[in-house]
C-alpha positions as a printed Julia matrix, in Angstrom:
211×3 Matrix{Float64}:
 71.51  104.6   55.69
 74.04  106.19  57.83
 77.71  105.15  57.14
 79.37  103.27  60.04
 81.61  105.14  62.44
 84.83  103.92  60.8
 84.07  106.56  58.06
 83.76  109.41  60.87
 87.09  111.49  59.41
 85.38  111.58  56.22
 81.75  112.08  56.46
 82.08  113.63  60.14
 79.06  112.08  61.54
 78.5   109.63  64.62
 75.77  107.38  65.55
 74.88  105.33  68.07
 71.97  103.77  69.96
 72.28  105.6   73.39
 71.72  108.99  74.49
 75.51  109.45  75.02
 75.85  109.86  71.06
 74.61  113.61  71.57
 77.96  114.43  73.23
 80.02  113.48  70.22
 78.81  117.02  68.68
 81.51  118.66  70.69
 83.98  116.68  68.71
 85.56  119.37  66.16
 85.46  116.28  63.51
 81.87  115.54  64.0
 79.13  117.55  62.08
 76.0   115.37  62.68
 75.58  113.51  66.06
 72.99  110.82  65.55
 70.95  109.17  68.37
 69.36  106.29  66.96
 66.3   104.6   68.53
 63.05  102.85  67.83
 59.84  104.77  68.67
 57.38  102.66  70.86
 54.09  101.43  69.66
 52.18  103.94  71.71
 54.22  106.7   70.6
 53.77  105.74  67.05
 50.11  105.26  67.73
 49.63  108.83  69.22
 51.63  110.42  66.34
 49.58  108.98  64.04
 46.26  110.11  65.75
 47.66  113.44  65.98
 48.33  113.84  62.25
 44.93  112.48  61.59
 43.31  114.98  63.82
 45.61  117.8   63.29
 47.36  117.21  59.94
 48.57  121.17  59.73
 49.42  121.29  63.43
 52.45  123.98  64.32
 53.58  124.82  67.43
 56.59  127.39  67.17
 57.65  128.96  70.83
 60.86  129.65  72.67
 61.02  129.76  76.46
 62.47  127.54  79.43
 61.88  123.91  79.59
 59.41  124.29  81.79
 57.59  126.8   79.91
 57.79  124.7   76.72
 56.21  121.71  78.44
 53.18  123.84  79.71
 52.81  125.5   76.17
 52.8   122.09  74.7
 50.26  120.73  77.12
 47.92  123.86  76.6
 48.33  123.48  72.63
 47.8   119.27  72.9
 45.45  119.29  75.5
 45.06  116.46  78.05
 43.98  113.87  75.5
 46.11  110.5   76.91
 46.91  109.65  73.16
 49.51  112.21  73.11
 51.02  111.39  76.3
 53.77  109.51  74.94
 54.82  111.9   72.5
 54.85  114.7   75.03
 56.79  112.78  77.2
 59.51  112.11  74.65
 59.76  116.0   73.38
 59.98  116.71  77.41
 62.94  114.22  77.51
 64.88  115.78  74.42
 63.99  119.58  75.74
 65.62  118.13  79.08
 68.52  116.69  77.48
 68.97  119.69  75.1
 69.02  121.99  77.99
 71.5   120.05  79.87
 73.9   119.38  76.88
 74.08  123.03  75.98
 73.53  124.52  79.43
 70.97  127.08  77.73
 68.01  128.37  79.76
 66.14  129.31  76.57
 65.22  126.96  73.7
 63.14  127.32  70.38
 60.95  124.65  69.77
 58.97  123.97  66.38
 56.65  120.88  66.09
 54.88  120.89  62.55
 52.83  118.49  60.55
 53.79  118.44  57.03
 52.42  117.23  53.67
 54.97  118.92  51.09
 58.76  119.41  51.53
 59.52  122.53  53.92
 63.25  122.92  52.39
 63.61  121.1   49.47
 66.62  122.64  48.45
 70.15  121.46  50.12
 71.11  124.04  52.14
 72.88  124.83  55.7
 71.57  126.36  58.64
 72.88  129.69  60.11
 72.7   128.57  63.51
 75.04  127.23  66.2
 73.35  123.5   66.16
 70.05  122.42  65.8
 68.27  119.17  67.34
 65.69  117.31  64.87
 63.53  114.3   64.69
 61.13  112.97  62.39
 58.22  111.29  64.15
 56.1   110.45  60.88
 56.66  110.3   57.32
 60.26  110.58  55.25
 63.05  111.87  57.41
 65.77  114.54  56.55
 68.03  113.94  53.77
 71.7   114.94  54.11
 75.01  115.16  52.39
 78.59  114.69  53.39
 81.05  117.25  52.93
 83.42  115.38  50.62
 80.57  115.21  48.28
 80.31  118.87  47.85
 84.01  120.31  46.95
 85.07  123.91  47.5
 82.54  124.81  49.74
 84.6   127.11  51.59
 84.9   129.15  48.27
 81.14  129.0   47.79
 78.92  132.13  48.4
 75.1   132.41  47.72
 73.22  129.52  47.12
 75.3   126.11  47.56
 76.32  124.55  44.46
 75.35  121.07  44.45
 77.33  118.5   41.98
 75.09  116.86  39.43
 75.83  113.52  40.86
 75.22  114.04  44.31
 71.94  112.18  44.47
 73.99  108.97  44.3
 75.5   110.16  47.64
 72.34  111.32  49.57
 72.02  109.63  52.93
 68.6   109.65  55.15
 68.15  110.07  58.93
 66.26  106.94  60.45
 62.8   107.45  61.5
 62.56  108.43  64.86
 66.24  109.37  65.38
 66.92  112.21  67.24
 70.09  114.21  65.77
 72.17  117.1   66.14
 73.37  119.08  63.2
 76.12  121.57  63.34
 75.32  124.99  61.59
 77.71  127.71  60.08
 77.41  129.53  63.36
 79.23  126.78  65.35
 82.64  128.17  66.57
 85.2   126.99  63.65
 82.45  125.24  61.42
 81.92  128.38  58.73
 81.6   126.82  55.28
 80.96  123.4   56.93
 77.92  123.31  58.48
 75.48  119.99  57.71
 73.93  120.23  54.2
 70.72  118.84  54.32
 67.07  119.06  52.73
 63.51  118.29  53.7
 62.57  114.81  51.62
 59.51  114.91  49.61
 56.16  114.07  51.35
 52.25  113.96  50.88
 49.33  114.19  52.61
 49.01  110.11  52.18
 52.59  109.83  53.98
 52.73  112.98  56.01
 55.72  114.01  58.22
 55.58  115.17  62.19
 59.05  117.14  62.47
 60.39  118.34  65.78
 63.18  121.03  65.56
 64.99  122.57  68.59
 67.43  125.35  68.85
 69.35  127.43  71.04
 68.18  130.94  71.38
């Protein structure tokens, strides 16, 4: 569970139940901005049907918002079952484009039955948007539980007691995670990993990146 925002100074994250949560990513003290929301029943039903029909789905594209909308419709077809999912991704793309004033966005929609990145790591990007539509959601660690990060090089050195501090993004939440390339954030990118998952409890993961 995410800690409350009174711990913002130490954990450097912010969560709220409306879309304005995303704007907090521009605060120098915030490494993780989470829009926490509940997925609608039609959306959850569409995600479940998609994972049943195409459990290994992988769509990886970059382009303008309009181009990505078109590509998603081409890949998923015209089945109305997917409409709530397509509408939700379209909203996320529009928000991402407006927030960062970026014409070209990288999109990845992936069905997973095993952890994609099982070790704690940081992303060498400016910022990444991430949403788990089904299955276990992304795990992360606050920086205060990884001492002397600025002095580390190579693979992250995670303390042996770090497991007790692992936090999880809520299912359906859409989070923005600062990476190492965000100005002034080198050595402080959000530390995270993919959770274990199985074919009995698969994930559907969406990520958005600036290109």
